[in-house]
ZATI-883225 format. One record per residue (C-alpha): chain; residue number from 1; x, y, z. Coordinates in pm, 1 decimal, always signed. Layout:
BEGIN
<chain:A | resi:NUM | xx:X | yy:Y | zz:Z>
...
***
This chain:
BEGIN
<chain:A | resi:1 | xx:+2206.4 | yy:-1891.1 | zz:-1785.3>
<chain:A | resi:2 | xx:+1879.1 | yy:-1871.2 | zz:-1973.2>
<chain:A | resi:3 | xx:+1560.2 | yy:-1997.3 | zz:-1822.2>
<chain:A | resi:4 | xx:+1438.1 | yy:-2337.9 | zz:-1938.9>
<chain:A | resi:5 | xx:+1076.0 | yy:-2421.3 | zz:-1885.2>
<chain:A | resi:6 | xx:+1035.9 | yy:-2119.8 | zz:-1654.9>
<chain:A | resi:7 | xx:+1309.7 | yy:-2237.1 | zz:-1413.3>
<chain:A | resi:8 | xx:+1577.7 | yy:-2004.0 | zz:-1284.3>
<chain:A | resi:9 | xx:+1890.6 | yy:-2186.4 | zz:-1165.5>
<chain:A | resi:10 | xx:+2127.5 | yy:-1975.9 | zz:-958.7>
<chain:A | resi:11 | xx:+2451.2 | yy:-2167.2 | zz:-904.3>
<chain:A | resi:12 | xx:+2820.8 | yy:-2097.0 | zz:-848.7>
<chain:A | resi:13 | xx:+3129.5 | yy:-2192.2 | zz:-654.7>
<chain:A | resi:14 | xx:+3239.5 | yy:-2012.0 | zz:-339.1>
<chain:A | resi:15 | xx:+3557.3 | yy:-2032.2 | zz:-134.7>
<chain:A | resi:16 | xx:+3423.3 | yy:-2317.0 | zz:+74.1>
<chain:A | resi:17 | xx:+3297.2 | yy:-2525.9 | zz:-216.1>
<chain:A | resi:18 | xx:+2980.1 | yy:-2535.9 | zz:-426.6>
<chain:A | resi:19 | xx:+2715.7 | yy:-2287.7 | zz:-334.3>
<chain:A | resi:20 | xx:+2362.7 | yy:-2397.0 | zz:-270.7>
<chain:A | resi:21 | xx:+2154.3 | yy:-2419.9 | zz:-587.1>
<chain:A | resi:22 | xx:+1818.9 | yy:-2249.6 | zz:-588.6>
<chain:A | resi:23 | xx:+1561.0 | yy:-2346.3 | zz:-848.1>
<chain:A | resi:24 | xx:+1264.2 | yy:-2112.5 | zz:-891.0>
<chain:A | resi:25 | xx:+957.7 | yy:-2273.5 | zz:-1045.5>
<chain:A | resi:26 | xx:+607.1 | yy:-2139.3 | zz:-1101.7>
<chain:A | resi:27 | xx:+393.9 | yy:-2225.2 | zz:-801.4>
<chain:A | resi:28 | xx:+44.9 | yy:-2368.5 | zz:-802.4>
<chain:A | resi:29 | xx:-250.0 | yy:-2188.9 | zz:-646.1>
<chain:A | resi:30 | xx:-244.8 | yy:-2415.0 | zz:-341.7>
<chain:A | resi:31 | xx:-220.0 | yy:-2378.7 | zz:+34.0>
<chain:A | resi:32 | xx:+99.0 | yy:-2585.2 | zz:+29.6>
<chain:A | resi:33 | xx:+280.2 | yy:-2345.5 | zz:-204.6>
<chain:A | resi:34 | xx:+139.6 | yy:-2047.5 | zz:-17.2>
<chain:A | resi:35 | xx:+282.0 | yy:-2179.6 | zz:+309.4>
<chain:A | resi:36 | xx:+616.9 | yy:-2261.6 | zz:+147.6>
<chain:A | resi:37 | xx:+640.7 | yy:-1909.6 | zz:+10.4>
<chain:A | resi:38 | xx:+563.9 | yy:-1751.4 | zz:+346.5>
<chain:A | resi:39 | xx:+823.3 | yy:-1969.2 | zz:+519.2>
<chain:A | resi:40 | xx:+1080.4 | yy:-1865.5 | zz:+262.3>
<chain:A | resi:41 | xx:+987.8 | yy:-1501.0 | zz:+312.9>
<chain:A | resi:42 | xx:+1021.8 | yy:-1528.1 | zz:+691.8>
<chain:A | resi:43 | xx:+1378.9 | yy:-1651.2 | zz:+650.8>
<chain:A | resi:44 | xx:+1465.2 | yy:-1317.5 | zz:+488.5>
<chain:A | resi:45 | xx:+1296.2 | yy:-1094.2 | zz:+747.0>
<chain:A | resi:46 | xx:+1624.3 | yy:-917.5 | zz:+820.2>
<chain:A | resi:47 | xx:+1660.2 | yy:-823.3 | zz:+453.6>
<chain:A | resi:48 | xx:+1310.8 | yy:-673.1 | zz:+457.5>
<chain:A | resi:49 | xx:+1405.1 | yy:-456.1 | zz:+755.1>
<chain:A | resi:50 | xx:+1730.4 | yy:-342.3 | zz:+591.1>
<chain:A | resi:51 | xx:+1564.6 | yy:-256.8 | zz:+259.3>
<chain:A | resi:52 | xx:+1277.8 | yy:-72.4 | zz:+430.0>
<chain:A | resi:53 | xx:+1523.5 | yy:+139.1 | zz:+626.5>
<chain:A | resi:54 | xx:+1717.5 | yy:+196.4 | zz:+305.5>
<chain:A | resi:55 | xx:+1403.9 | yy:+333.5 | zz:+136.7>
<chain:A | resi:56 | xx:+1363.1 | yy:+596.9 | zz:+406.1>
<chain:A | resi:57 | xx:+1731.6 | yy:+684.8 | zz:+416.0>
<chain:A | resi:58 | xx:+1763.6 | yy:+733.3 | zz:+40.9>
<chain:A | resi:59 | xx:+1436.3 | yy:+925.5 | zz:+16.5>
<chain:A | resi:60 | xx:+1535.2 | yy:+1191.6 | zz:+267.1>
<chain:A | resi:61 | xx:+1916.3 | yy:+1180.9 | zz:+263.9>
<chain:A | resi:62 | xx:+1982.9 | yy:+1459.6 | zz:+13.0>
<chain:A | resi:63 | xx:+1661.6 | yy:+1658.5 | zz:+51.0>
<chain:A | resi:64 | xx:+1660.6 | yy:+1993.2 | zz:+226.2>
<chain:A | resi:65 | xx:+1325.8 | yy:+1932.1 | zz:+395.0>
<chain:A | resi:66 | xx:+1403.0 | yy:+1574.7 | zz:+499.3>
<chain:A | resi:67 | xx:+1115.8 | yy:+1390.4 | zz:+665.7>
<chain:A | resi:68 | xx:+894.4 | yy:+1695.2 | zz:+617.7>
<chain:A | resi:69 | xx:+818.3 | yy:+1550.3 | zz:+275.2>
<chain:A | resi:70 | xx:+613.7 | yy:+1282.3 | zz:+453.5>
<chain:A | resi:71 | xx:+358.5 | yy:+1548.7 | zz:+547.8>
<chain:A | resi:72 | xx:+385.8 | yy:+1795.9 | zz:+259.8>
<chain:A | resi:73 | xx:+164.3 | yy:+1599.5 | zz:+21.1>
<chain:A | resi:74 | xx:-130.2 | yy:+1531.6 | zz:+256.6>
<chain:A | resi:75 | xx:-111.0 | yy:+1882.0 | zz:+405.3>
<chain:A | resi:76 | xx:-103.9 | yy:+2047.7 | zz:+61.6>
<chain:A | resi:77 | xx:-400.6 | yy:+1842.2 | zz:-57.3>
<chain:A | resi:78 | xx:-587.6 | yy:+1914.6 | zz:+264.4>
<chain:A | resi:79 | xx:-541.1 | yy:+2289.7 | zz:+215.9>
<chain:A | resi:80 | xx:-657.1 | yy:+2275.0 | zz:-146.0>
<chain:A | resi:81 | xx:-960.5 | yy:+2059.3 | zz:-69.4>
<chain:A | resi:82 | xx:-1051.6 | yy:+2278.1 | zz:+227.5>
<chain:A | resi:83 | xx:-1043.9 | yy:+2587.0 | zz:+6.9>
<chain:A | resi:84 | xx:-1248.0 | yy:+2425.6 | zz:-270.1>
<chain:A | resi:85 | xx:-1498.5 | yy:+2223.8 | zz:-68.7>
<chain:A | resi:86 | xx:-1557.7 | yy:+2451.7 | zz:+227.9>
<chain:A | resi:87 | xx:-1524.3 | yy:+2795.3 | zz:+66.5>
<chain:A | resi:88 | xx:-1610.0 | yy:+2768.4 | zz:-305.1>
<chain:A | resi:89 | xx:-1863.5 | yy:+2490.9 | zz:-254.9>
<chain:A | resi:90 | xx:-1969.7 | yy:+2320.8 | zz:+63.8>
<chain:A | resi:91 | xx:-1943.5 | yy:+1950.6 | zz:+146.7>
<chain:A | resi:92 | xx:-2137.3 | yy:+1841.3 | zz:+452.8>
<chain:A | resi:93 | xx:-1919.6 | yy:+1698.8 | zz:+727.5>
<chain:A | resi:94 | xx:-2040.2 | yy:+1522.9 | zz:+1045.8>
<chain:A | resi:95 | xx:-1988.5 | yy:+1810.3 | zz:+1289.8>
<chain:A | resi:96 | xx:-1615.2 | yy:+1862.9 | zz:+1233.6>
<chain:A | resi:97 | xx:-1419.1 | yy:+2126.5 | zz:+1038.6>
<chain:A | resi:98 | xx:-1354.2 | yy:+2025.6 | zz:+680.0>
<chain:A | resi:99 | xx:-975.0 | yy:+2044.4 | zz:+727.1>
<chain:A | resi:100 | xx:-989.3 | yy:+1771.2 | zz:+993.5>
<chain:A | resi:101 | xx:-1243.3 | yy:+1572.3 | zz:+791.8>
<chain:A | resi:102 | xx:-1027.6 | yy:+1576.0 | zz:+477.1>
<chain:A | resi:103 | xx:-691.4 | yy:+1516.1 | zz:+644.6>
<chain:A | resi:104 | xx:-825.8 | yy:+1214.1 | zz:+834.5>
<chain:A | resi:105 | xx:-904.7 | yy:+1054.9 | zz:+497.0>
<chain:A | resi:106 | xx:-587.8 | yy:+1172.9 | zz:+325.2>
<chain:A | resi:107 | xx:-372.3 | yy:+983.1 | zz:+575.5>
<chain:A | resi:108 | xx:-480.7 | yy:+635.0 | zz:+458.1>
<chain:A | resi:109 | xx:-514.2 | yy:+746.5 | zz:+97.1>
<chain:A | resi:110 | xx:-161.5 | yy:+891.5 | zz:+84.8>
<chain:A | resi:111 | xx:-26.7 | yy:+570.8 | zz:+238.2>
<chain:A | resi:112 | xx:-205.5 | yy:+362.9 | zz:-24.0>
<chain:A | resi:113 | xx:-117.0 | yy:+576.1 | zz:-327.0>
<chain:A | resi:114 | xx:+248.1 | yy:+623.1 | zz:-226.4>
<chain:A | resi:115 | xx:+294.2 | yy:+253.0 | zz:-154.0>
<chain:A | resi:116 | xx:+131.6 | yy:+142.5 | zz:-476.6>
<chain:A | resi:117 | xx:+317.2 | yy:+393.6 | zz:-695.1>
<chain:A | resi:118 | xx:+658.5 | yy:+299.1 | zz:-557.5>
<chain:A | resi:119 | xx:+594.7 | yy:-74.0 | zz:-523.4>
<chain:A | resi:120 | xx:+469.6 | yy:-107.4 | zz:-881.1>
<chain:A | resi:121 | xx:+816.1 | yy:-15.0 | zz:-1008.6>
<chain:A | resi:122 | xx:+994.9 | yy:-208.7 | zz:-733.8>
<chain:A | resi:123 | xx:+1111.3 | yy:-502.1 | zz:-945.8>
<chain:A | resi:124 | xx:+1192.5 | yy:-302.0 | zz:-1257.7>
<chain:A | resi:125 | xx:+1399.7 | yy:-44.4 | zz:-1069.5>
<chain:A | resi:126 | xx:+1607.8 | yy:-323.9 | zz:-913.1>
<chain:A | resi:127 | xx:+1666.3 | yy:-523.7 | zz:-1229.2>
<chain:A | resi:128 | xx:+2039.0 | yy:-573.5 | zz:-1166.1>
<chain:A | resi:129 | xx:+1972.7 | yy:-705.9 | zz:-816.8>
<chain:A | resi:130 | xx:+1691.2 | yy:-935.3 | zz:-930.8>
<chain:A | resi:131 | xx:+1899.3 | yy:-1095.8 | zz:-1206.2>
<chain:A | resi:132 | xx:+2211.4 | yy:-1157.8 | zz:-997.4>
<chain:A | resi:133 | xx:+2111.5 | yy:-1247.9 | zz:-641.6>
<chain:A | resi:134 | xx:+1841.1 | yy:-1479.1 | zz:-511.7>
<chain:A | resi:135 | xx:+1599.7 | yy:-1362.7 | zz:-245.3>
<chain:A | resi:136 | xx:+1218.6 | yy:-1365.6 | zz:-229.2>
<chain:A | resi:137 | xx:+1132.7 | yy:-1098.1 | zz:-484.2>
<chain:A | resi:138 | xx:+821.6 | yy:-992.4 | zz:-293.3>
<chain:A | resi:139 | xx:+1053.0 | yy:-824.6 | zz:-42.2>
<chain:A | resi:140 | xx:+1105.6 | yy:-537.8 | zz:-287.3>
<chain:A | resi:141 | xx:+742.9 | yy:-416.9 | zz:-315.3>
<chain:A | resi:142 | xx:+670.4 | yy:-496.9 | zz:+50.0>
<chain:A | resi:143 | xx:+965.4 | yy:-283.2 | zz:+163.7>
<chain:A | resi:144 | xx:+799.6 | yy:+21.1 | zz:+7.6>
<chain:A | resi:145 | xx:+484.4 | yy:-50.5 | zz:+207.2>
<chain:A | resi:146 | xx:+679.7 | yy:-73.0 | zz:+533.6>
<chain:A | resi:147 | xx:+849.9 | yy:+258.3 | zz:+454.5>
<chain:A | resi:148 | xx:+510.9 | yy:+415.7 | zz:+379.8>
<chain:A | resi:149 | xx:+385.7 | yy:+303.8 | zz:+721.8>
<chain:A | resi:150 | xx:+663.3 | yy:+510.6 | zz:+879.0>
<chain:A | resi:151 | xx:+557.5 | yy:+808.0 | zz:+667.2>
<chain:A | resi:152 | xx:+199.4 | yy:+752.5 | zz:+786.9>
<chain:A | resi:153 | xx:+311.2 | yy:+775.6 | zz:+1149.0>
<chain:A | resi:154 | xx:+501.1 | yy:+1097.1 | zz:+1077.2>
<chain:A | resi:155 | xx:+205.2 | yy:+1250.9 | zz:+892.7>
<chain:A | resi:156 | xx:-18.8 | yy:+1159.6 | zz:+1187.3>
<chain:A | resi:157 | xx:+162.8 | yy:+1420.4 | zz:+1395.3>
<chain:A | resi:158 | xx:-4.8 | yy:+1689.6 | zz:+1184.2>
<chain:A | resi:159 | xx:-339.2 | yy:+1519.1 | zz:+1246.2>
<chain:A | resi:160 | xx:-277.5 | yy:+1549.8 | zz:+1618.6>
<chain:A | resi:161 | xx:-207.7 | yy:+1920.5 | zz:+1578.1>
<chain:A | resi:162 | xx:-526.6 | yy:+1975.5 | zz:+1377.2>
<chain:A | resi:163 | xx:-737.4 | yy:+1794.8 | zz:+1635.4>
<chain:A | resi:164 | xx:-589.6 | yy:+2003.1 | zz:+1915.5>
<chain:A | resi:165 | xx:-637.3 | yy:+2327.3 | zz:+1720.8>
<chain:A | resi:166 | xx:-1002.3 | yy:+2251.4 | zz:+1635.8>
<chain:A | resi:167 | xx:-1076.5 | yy:+2097.1 | zz:+1977.7>
<chain:A | resi:168 | xx:-1157.9 | yy:+1751.8 | zz:+1841.2>
<chain:A | resi:169 | xx:-1103.6 | yy:+1491.1 | zz:+2110.6>
<chain:A | resi:170 | xx:-1010.9 | yy:+1127.6 | zz:+2069.7>
<chain:A | resi:171 | xx:-1261.4 | yy:+869.1 | zz:+2188.8>
<chain:A | resi:172 | xx:-1238.4 | yy:+492.5 | zz:+2251.9>
<chain:A | resi:173 | xx:-1330.9 | yy:+458.5 | zz:+1883.7>
<chain:A | resi:174 | xx:-965.4 | yy:+527.9 | zz:+1805.5>
<chain:A | resi:175 | xx:-887.7 | yy:+162.7 | zz:+1891.5>
<chain:A | resi:176 | xx:-1056.2 | yy:+70.6 | zz:+1564.8>
<chain:A | resi:177 | xx:-752.3 | yy:+216.8 | zz:+1388.6>
<chain:A | resi:178 | xx:-565.5 | yy:-107.6 | zz:+1459.7>
<chain:A | resi:179 | xx:-791.2 | yy:-346.5 | zz:+1262.2>
<chain:A | resi:180 | xx:-859.2 | yy:-83.0 | zz:+994.5>
<chain:A | resi:181 | xx:-485.5 | yy:-28.6 | zz:+943.0>
<chain:A | resi:182 | xx:-429.6 | yy:-404.6 | zz:+919.7>
<chain:A | resi:183 | xx:-695.9 | yy:-430.2 | zz:+649.8>
<chain:A | resi:184 | xx:-542.4 | yy:-132.1 | zz:+469.9>
<chain:A | resi:185 | xx:-195.9 | yy:-290.0 | zz:+479.8>
<chain:A | resi:186 | xx:-334.3 | yy:-621.3 | zz:+352.1>
<chain:A | resi:187 | xx:-516.6 | yy:-462.5 | zz:+60.4>
<chain:A | resi:188 | xx:-221.1 | yy:-238.8 | zz:-26.5>
<chain:A | resi:189 | xx:+13.0 | yy:-537.3 | zz:-22.6>
<chain:A | resi:190 | xx:-220.4 | yy:-735.0 | zz:-248.4>
<chain:A | resi:191 | xx:-242.3 | yy:-454.4 | zz:-503.3>
<chain:A | resi:192 | xx:+132.5 | yy:-393.2 | zz:-489.3>
<chain:A | resi:193 | xx:+214.4 | yy:-758.9 | zz:-555.7>
<chain:A | resi:194 | xx:-22.4 | yy:-775.1 | zz:-851.4>
<chain:A | resi:195 | xx:+86.9 | yy:-453.0 | zz:-1019.0>
<chain:A | resi:196 | xx:+459.8 | yy:-500.2 | zz:-956.9>
<chain:A | resi:197 | xx:+443.1 | yy:-845.5 | zz:-1117.8>
<chain:A | resi:198 | xx:+245.8 | yy:-711.0 | zz:-1413.6>
<chain:A | resi:199 | xx:+482.0 | yy:-416.0 | zz:-1455.4>
<chain:A | resi:200 | xx:+770.0 | yy:-652.4 | zz:-1538.3>
<chain:A | resi:201 | xx:+596.7 | yy:-757.2 | zz:-1860.7>
<chain:A | resi:202 | xx:+371.9 | yy:-459.9 | zz:-1933.2>
<chain:A | resi:203 | xx:+553.2 | yy:-133.1 | zz:-1861.1>
<chain:A | resi:204 | xx:+236.0 | yy:+61.1 | zz:-1936.5>
<chain:A | resi:205 | xx:+118.3 | yy:-29.1 | zz:-1585.9>
<chain:A | resi:206 | xx:+366.5 | yy:+211.4 | zz:-1428.2>
<chain:A | resi:207 | xx:+284.7 | yy:+483.9 | zz:-1679.6>
<chain:A | resi:208 | xx:-87.1 | yy:+451.4 | zz:-1615.4>
<chain:A | resi:209 | xx:-63.2 | yy:+433.5 | zz:-1236.4>
<chain:A | resi:210 | xx:-85.3 | yy:+812.7 | zz:-1166.7>
<chain:A | resi:211 | xx:-405.2 | yy:+836.3 | zz:-1373.0>
<chain:A | resi:212 | xx:-549.5 | yy:+520.5 | zz:-1216.7>
<chain:A | resi:213 | xx:-483.8 | yy:+652.9 | zz:-866.2>
<chain:A | resi:214 | xx:-631.6 | yy:+992.7 | zz:-946.6>
<chain:A | resi:215 | xx:-954.0 | yy:+831.8 | zz:-1068.0>
<chain:A | resi:216 | xx:-946.2 | yy:+585.2 | zz:-777.6>
<chain:A | resi:217 | xx:-925.3 | yy:+868.7 | zz:-527.0>
<chain:A | resi:218 | xx:-1240.4 | yy:+1035.5 | zz:-657.4>
<chain:A | resi:219 | xx:-1406.8 | yy:+694.4 | zz:-644.0>
<chain:A | resi:220 | xx:-1324.8 | yy:+676.0 | zz:-272.1>
<chain:A | resi:221 | xx:-1467.2 | yy:+884.8 | zz:+16.0>
<chain:A | resi:222 | xx:-1170.8 | yy:+1118.9 | zz:+54.9>
<chain:A | resi:223 | xx:-1319.6 | yy:+1461.1 | zz:-19.6>
<chain:A | resi:224 | xx:-1673.4 | yy:+1353.3 | zz:+67.8>
<chain:A | resi:225 | xx:-1833.8 | yy:+1096.1 | zz:+297.7>
<chain:A | resi:226 | xx:-1993.3 | yy:+761.6 | zz:+221.1>
<chain:A | resi:227 | xx:-2331.7 | yy:+904.9 | zz:+322.5>
<chain:A | resi:228 | xx:-2324.7 | yy:+1137.8 | zz:+22.8>
<chain:A | resi:229 | xx:-2312.9 | yy:+850.0 | zz:-225.9>
<chain:A | resi:230 | xx:-2663.0 | yy:+786.6 | zz:-366.1>
<chain:A | resi:231 | xx:-2821.8 | yy:+476.4 | zz:-217.7>
<chain:A | resi:232 | xx:-2881.3 | yy:+317.4 | zz:-557.7>
<chain:A | resi:233 | xx:-2507.2 | yy:+317.5 | zz:-633.0>
<chain:A | resi:234 | xx:-2381.3 | yy:+225.9 | zz:-286.0>
<chain:A | resi:235 | xx:-2368.6 | yy:-153.9 | zz:-327.1>
<chain:A | resi:236 | xx:-2140.4 | yy:-118.6 | zz:-628.6>
<chain:A | resi:237 | xx:-1944.4 | yy:+160.8 | zz:-465.3>
<chain:A | resi:238 | xx:-1861.5 | yy:-58.3 | zz:-165.2>
<chain:A | resi:239 | xx:-1685.8 | yy:-310.1 | zz:-391.7>
<chain:A | resi:240 | xx:-1393.1 | yy:-68.7 | zz:-376.2>
<chain:A | resi:241 | xx:-1210.2 | yy:-186.6 | zz:-59.9>
<chain:A | resi:242 | xx:-1066.3 | yy:+161.1 | zz:-5.2>
<chain:A | resi:243 | xx:-1418.7 | yy:+285.5 | zz:+68.7>
<chain:A | resi:244 | xx:-1454.3 | yy:+86.8 | zz:+390.8>
<chain:A | resi:245 | xx:-1090.9 | yy:+150.6 | zz:+483.1>
<chain:A | resi:246 | xx:-1099.4 | yy:+530.0 | zz:+442.9>
<chain:A | resi:247 | xx:-1447.9 | yy:+578.7 | zz:+584.9>
<chain:A | resi:248 | xx:-1371.6 | yy:+379.6 | zz:+899.2>
<chain:A | resi:249 | xx:-1019.6 | yy:+517.5 | zz:+941.2>
<chain:A | resi:250 | xx:-1175.0 | yy:+863.8 | zz:+953.7>
<chain:A | resi:251 | xx:-1458.1 | yy:+749.2 | zz:+1180.4>
<chain:A | resi:252 | xx:-1211.5 | yy:+597.4 | zz:+1428.1>
<chain:A | resi:253 | xx:-1009.4 | yy:+919.4 | zz:+1443.4>
<chain:A | resi:254 | xx:-1307.4 | yy:+1152.0 | zz:+1475.3>
<chain:A | resi:255 | xx:-1507.4 | yy:+935.6 | zz:+1714.9>
<chain:A | resi:256 | xx:-1790.3 | yy:+863.4 | zz:+1473.7>
<chain:A | resi:257 | xx:-1973.2 | yy:+527.9 | zz:+1464.9>
<chain:A | resi:258 | xx:-1793.5 | yy:+257.3 | zz:+1268.5>
<chain:A | resi:259 | xx:-1965.7 | yy:+153.5 | zz:+946.6>
<chain:A | resi:260 | xx:-1944.2 | yy:-221.4 | zz:+1004.2>
<chain:A | resi:261 | xx:-2103.0 | yy:-307.4 | zz:+670.4>
<chain:A | resi:262 | xx:-1838.5 | yy:-134.0 | zz:+460.5>
<chain:A | resi:263 | xx:-1557.9 | yy:-254.1 | zz:+688.8>
<chain:A | resi:264 | xx:-1667.0 | yy:-617.7 | zz:+660.4>
<chain:A | resi:265 | xx:-1676.9 | yy:-592.1 | zz:+280.1>
<chain:A | resi:266 | xx:-1328.8 | yy:-436.1 | zz:+267.3>
<chain:A | resi:267 | xx:-1193.9 | yy:-698.6 | zz:+507.1>
<chain:A | resi:268 | xx:-1337.4 | yy:-993.2 | zz:+314.7>
<chain:A | resi:269 | xx:-1213.7 | yy:-861.4 | zz:-19.1>
<chain:A | resi:270 | xx:-865.7 | yy:-793.4 | zz:+123.2>
<chain:A | resi:271 | xx:-838.6 | yy:-1132.0 | zz:+296.3>
<chain:A | resi:272 | xx:-938.8 | yy:-1312.9 | zz:-23.3>
<chain:A | resi:273 | xx:-722.5 | yy:-1101.9 | zz:-253.7>
<chain:A | resi:274 | xx:-400.6 | yy:-1110.6 | zz:-47.8>
<chain:A | resi:275 | xx:-317.9 | yy:-1485.6 | zz:-74.2>
<chain:A | resi:276 | xx:-429.1 | yy:-1495.6 | zz:-437.9>
<chain:A | resi:277 | xx:-208.4 | yy:-1198.4 | zz:-525.5>
<chain:A | resi:278 | xx:+84.9 | yy:-1352.0 | zz:-339.1>
<chain:A | resi:279 | xx:+52.7 | yy:-1681.2 | zz:-527.7>
<chain:A | resi:280 | xx:+20.7 | yy:-1492.2 | zz:-856.0>
<chain:A | resi:281 | xx:+338.5 | yy:-1300.3 | zz:-772.4>
<chain:A | resi:282 | xx:+526.1 | yy:-1621.5 | zz:-683.5>
<chain:A | resi:283 | xx:+408.5 | yy:-1777.8 | zz:-1008.8>
<chain:A | resi:284 | xx:+537.5 | yy:-1484.4 | zz:-1213.5>
<chain:A | resi:285 | xx:+859.1 | yy:-1473.1 | zz:-1009.4>
<chain:A | resi:286 | xx:+995.6 | yy:-1778.6 | zz:-1193.8>
<chain:A | resi:287 | xx:+1043.5 | yy:-1583.4 | zz:-1515.3>
<chain:A | resi:288 | xx:+1104.2 | yy:-1232.2 | zz:-1383.3>
<chain:A | resi:289 | xx:+1481.5 | yy:-1248.1 | zz:-1435.0>
<chain:A | resi:290 | xx:+1437.9 | yy:-1335.1 | zz:-1802.5>
<chain:A | resi:291 | xx:+1198.7 | yy:-1059.8 | zz:-1901.8>
<chain:A | resi:292 | xx:+1292.0 | yy:-775.5 | zz:-1669.7>
***
C-alpha cells in the first residue's frame, strides 16, 4: 500500500481476526510527541536487546579472530600514532607515555566512529524489514550503539594492560567515566539518528561518512591534548562535543583534573541535540518505507 499524505498503514488479517492497525504520521517537535515516541520505544525494549546481541553474533561468528577485532583497530592506531608522535615528532603528554595517552582517547573515539558508521546505514541495510514489519525504526541505529558499548568494554581490557605495564594507577577520578560515557552515548545516539534518517533519502551520506570521520578525528583531541590548541581558536574548537568527551574520558582514566568547562559544553550540546534528533527521526520515519 502506498503512502498517502505521509501515512504508513500496516494492516492485515491473522488467525484470530483482524490485526491491529498502526498508522505512522510525521510528529511535531513537541514534548507530547517526544514522550509518546519514548513510550513506544520502551514497549520494544526486548527487540532492542535481541538486535544488539544479533549485531555482535553476526560480526564475530565467522571471523577467525572473533572478539579480538574489537581491539585490533584501537591498538593498531595506537601503535601507529605512538611511532609517529613520540618517535618521528614529539607531542607533549601530561606525564604519561604516549601509548597510554593515545589509547585512552582512542577508546571513546573508536566507539563513536564505529557506532556512527554502522548506524548511518542501519535503515538502508534493513530495507526489507522496515517495509514489512512495524516496530520503532530508531531501534536499528540504537542497536549498533549498544553493540559498540560492548566492544568498548572489551577494548578497555587492553587499556588495563597498558596501565599496568607503564605503572599508571587509577585514581578516584575514574568515577568521572560514568557521566562522561553517558554524555558520549547521548551525543552518539543523536548523530546516529540524524545521519541514519538522512541516509534514507541521500545515499551520499554513507559514502561521505569515512571522510567526515577522518576529518572529525583530527578536529578532536585524540592524538594531541586540548591544551595544545591555540587559545584564540579554543572557543570555536569546543563547539565540537567530542572535544569535551574525549579530553575528559582520558583525564578520568589517567587521573588528571577534569576540564569542567569543556565537559559542560559537550553535555549541554548533547542534551539539546538528542531530543531534537529523535523528533527529527520520528518525523522522517513516516515516509521511510516509501523511499528506502
